[in-house]
KOLLUM-26382 format. One record per residue (C-alpha): residue in three letters; x, y, z. Coordinates in steps of 0.05 Angstrom, whole numbers, plus 5000, padded with zeros to 4 digits. Example, Ala and Ser with C-alpha at 12.3 -4.5 7.8 and 13.67 -1.06 7.14 Angstrom:
BEGIN
Ala524649105156;Ser527349795143;
! end
This chain:
BEGIN
Met748360852517;Gln741760912479;Val738060382440;Arg732460572392;Val727560072362;Leu721660532345;Gly723960582273;Pro730560352243;Phe734659982296;Glu740060422326;Ala744960372384;Asp749360942408;Gly755160862457;Leu759161382494;His762861612432;Gly757861522376;Pro754060962341;Cys755460242359;Val756159882293;Val752659212303;Ala753358912234;Gly750958202243;Ala743458062241;Arg743757562298;Gln747758032342;Arg742658572328;Thr737158092348;Val740657932414;Leu741658672428;Ala734358842412;Val731658292458;Leu736358502515;Ala734659232505;Leu727159102510;His728658772578;Ala733659302599;Gly736359202669;Arg733258502674;Pro736357822659;Val734157472595;Thr734856712596;Ile739056342545;Gly732855972523;Arg729156612507;Leu735056882467;Ile735556222428;Asp728156262413;Ala729156972386;Leu735056762342;Trp732056112316;Pro724456162326;Asp722855542284;Asp728355022293;Pro734455172336;Pro740654792313;Pro744254322361;Ser749854842366;Ala745055402386;Arg747955522455;Asn755155562429;Ser752956002371;Leu749356472420;Gln755756532460;Ser759556722397;His754457252379;Val754757542449;Thr762357572445;Arg762057952380;Leu756658412408;Arg760858562470;Ser766558792424;Val762459382398;Leu758659572461;Pro761260002519;Ala765259592569;Gly761059252622;Val754259402592;Leu752958672573;Arg753658182630;His753157432636;Glu749457182697;Pro746956502722;Ala740056682696;Gly742556882627;Tyr744857562601;Arg743158262624;Leu743958922589;Met745959432642;Leu741459992619;Ala735860382652;Pro729160362618;Glu730061102600;Gln735760892554;Val731160482509;Asp725960872468;Ala720660322469;Leu720860282544;Cys720561042550;Phe714561032503;Glu710760522545;Arg712360892609;Leu709761542581;Leu703361212557;Gly702360912626;Glu703161602658;Ala698361902606;Arg692961402626;Thr693261672697;Gly695362382681;Ala692162962716;Gly687663322667;Pro687463372591;Ala693463832587;Gly697963362625;Arg695562762584;Ala696763142520;Glu703863322540;Leu705562602558;Leu702562342493;Asp706462852453;Arg712962632486;Ala711361902473;Leu709462012400;Ala715762432388;Leu719861802400;Trp717161462338;Arg721361482275;Gly717560932237;Pro714660242248;Ala717559892310;Leu722759352300;Pro721959332224;Glu727858872211;Phe725358312257;Pro719258012223;Ala719257342260;Gly719757062330;Pro718657422396;Leu720758102368;Ala714958072319;Gly710358022379;Trp713658632410;Ala712859012344;Ala705458852341;Arg704459072414;Leu708259722404;Gly704559862339;Ala697859772372;Ala699960222429;His702260742379;Arg695460742345;Thr691960812412;Ala696461402429;Leu694961742362;Ala687461672373;Asp687861892445;Arg691862512426;Ala687062692371;Glu681262652419;Leu684963162462;Gly685263642403;Gly691863512368;Gly695663072321;Ser690363032267;Asp695562992211;Arg698962392242;Leu692262062253;Ala690062202181;Ala696461882155;Glu695361252197;Val688061202174;Ala690261292102;Ala695360732110;Asp690060262141;Pro682960502126;Cys680259872161;Trp682360172229;Glu675560332257;Arg677260762317;Gly682061182277;Ala676861302223;Leu671561492274;Val676061962314;Leu678762292250;Ala671762382222;Arg669562742286;Met675263242275;Leu673563412202;Pro668363822165;Ala662263422144;Ala664363292071;Glu671363052091;Ala668562642148;Thr663662302101;Ala669462122054;Val673561822110;Leu667761392134;Arg666061182063;Gly673260972052;His673260582117;Ala666660232101;Glu669060042031;Ala675659782058;Val672359362112;Val667659042061;Glu673158912010;Ala678758692056;Leu674958352113;Gly668258172082;Leu664658532139;Asp659459072143;Pro661259732177;Ser660059732252;Pro653960042284;Ala658360622308;Val660560772237;Arg653560722209;Glu650861172264;Leu655861722249;Gln654561652174;Ala647161742189;Glu648562362231;Leu652562662174;Ala647162482123;Arg641962822167;Gly646063452165;Ala648163422238;Gly655463472216;Thr661563482260;Ser666264012284;Ala673564002305;Gly674363852378;Thr667763482387;Ser668462982443;Phe667762262420;Ser670061602449;Pro668361022403;Ala669560322427;Gly675059902399;Ala682260042380;
! end
């Protein structure tokens, strides 16, 4: 079985997709998948299903959702235990857990080539924003964490000399992202780099009411002095 949350939620069993129609069953499956192989307490699942105000019948309702979920999953994959429920999957069967493992290996990888390969494998798992259909509760926290890790991976890969198109798309979507703008600018010809930094500075002022950081102003000054930039220049700005 495979569960994918880095983009539209998907679950595949032994013979094709597992059709998990109910939103609450999908929430239960997502939480269990993100803790694959480990028990998840009933209290944590209730918090995920009803983050604001659980009803008095929450425990019974959870049991009903688990029963419906079991009916569409491979036999034996969802187990009830004294500590709660456990999805009997290895971390490799959940894309988000694979992604985090690969990033961890990239941080300690031997040499730039090894790091680049690991980052490429991690980034290839992304099909869109993480957990997009779960905007509230604990899964929203997971989505934010995975999104931040994705950005870091994009910037890290760009600094190793690849993935500039993906980085440019992310910066275009959020020009306030300082590290992305700085790394991207270091990869571009001077005129394009100047435009990226100008867009970042204007977005920061308009959206956040802040002045550009010293790192941004310094690079803008370098470009204005004619120092320019070239693709592949090593640069490690602070912040993510």
